[in-house]
C-alpha positions as CSV (number, residue, x, y, z in Angstrom):
1,M,0.1,-0.2,0.3
2,K,1.2,3.5,-0.8
3,D,2.1,6.0,1.9
4,L,-0.7,8.4,0.0
5,D,-3.1,5.4,0.0
6,R,-2.4,5.2,3.7
7,Q,-3.0,8.7,4.6
8,T,-6.0,9.0,2.9
9,L,-7.8,6.2,4.5
10,M,-6.2,7.7,8.1
11,L,-8.0,11.1,7.1
12,K,-11.2,9.7,6.4
13,A,-11.3,7.6,9.6
14,K,-10.5,10.6,11.6
15,I,-13.5,12.0,9.8
16,E,-15.9,9.1,10.3
17,F,-14.5,7.7,13.8
18,G,-13.2,10.9,15.2
19,P,-9.9,12.9,15.2
20,R,-9.5,12.9,18.9
21,Y,-7.9,8.9,18.4
22,E,-4.7,8.3,16.8
23,Y,-4.5,5.9,13.5
24,T,-1.9,4.0,11.9
25,I,-1.8,1.4,9.4
26,R,0.4,-1.7,9.5
27,N,0.4,-5.1,8.5
28,G,-0.8,-7.1,10.6
29,G,-1.7,-11.1,11.5
30,L,-5.0,-10.7,9.3
31,G,-3.4,-8.4,6.6
32,P,-3.7,-4.8,7.0
33,T,-4.6,-3.4,9.9
34,L,-6.3,0.3,11.1
35,F,-5.2,0.6,14.9
36,I,-7.1,3.2,16.5
37,D,-5.4,4.0,19.6
38,A,-7.9,5.4,22.5
39,V,-6.2,7.0,25.3
40,T,-8.7,5.0,27.4
41,R,-11.0,1.8,28.2
42,T,-14.1,4.4,28.3
43,E,-12.8,6.4,25.0
44,A,-12.1,2.6,23.3
45,T,-15.6,1.1,24.0
46,K,-17.0,4.2,22.3
47,V,-14.8,4.1,19.4
48,R,-15.7,0.2,19.0
49,K,-19.2,0.9,18.5
50,L,-18.4,3.1,15.8
51,A,-15.6,1.1,14.1
52,P,-16.8,-2.3,12.1
53,T,-14.2,-5.0,12.4
54,E,-13.5,-4.4,8.4
55,W,-13.3,-1.2,7.1
56,E,-12.0,0.0,3.6
57,G,-10.4,-3.5,3.1
58,L,-8.6,-3.1,6.5
59,Y,-9.1,-4.8,9.5
60,V,-9.7,-2.6,12.6
61,M,-8.2,-2.7,16.2
62,V,-9.3,-0.8,18.8
63,I,-6.6,-0.1,21.2
64,Y,-5.9,1.9,24.5
65,N,-3.5,2.5,27.1
66,S,-4.6,0.0,30.6
67,T,-2.6,2.3,32.9
68,A,-4.3,5.7,31.8
69,E,-6.6,6.4,34.3
70,E,-10.1,7.6,33.5
71,E,-11.3,10.6,34.3
72,K,-13.7,10.9,37.0
73,P,-17.0,12.8,36.1
74,K,-17.2,15.8,38.6
75,K,-19.7,15.7,41.6
76,V,-21.7,18.8,41.4
77,E,-23.5,19.3,44.6
78,D,-26.6,20.8,44.5
79,K,-26.6,24.7,46.6
80,I,-29.4,25.5,48.1
81,V,-30.7,29.0,46.8
82,K,-32.1,31.2,49.5
83,K,-34.3,33.8,48.6
84,P,-33.8,37.3,50.0
85,E,-35.8,38.0,53.2
86,T,-38.2,40.9,52.6
87,A,-38.9,43.6,55.3
88,E,-42.5,43.4,56.6
89,S,-44.2,46.8,57.3
């Protein structure tokens, strides 16, 4: 596969699956393989739902760093809003 073809496919993958992931094309055990590198397991799960097992003639592998920490959702505390007191006459 020519380098221009690889870059074109990686650009198409970024458009289709999202620009926040890293894309590489290498020869794997099942032939040319598109590797999508997600940072966390949660992100990998999201992109796996978008990406088919085979795409544009490439086998698709979604990988992630198992030591990367997941972002914890920020806890939003309910604030009690007090009504201003009115002066009674």
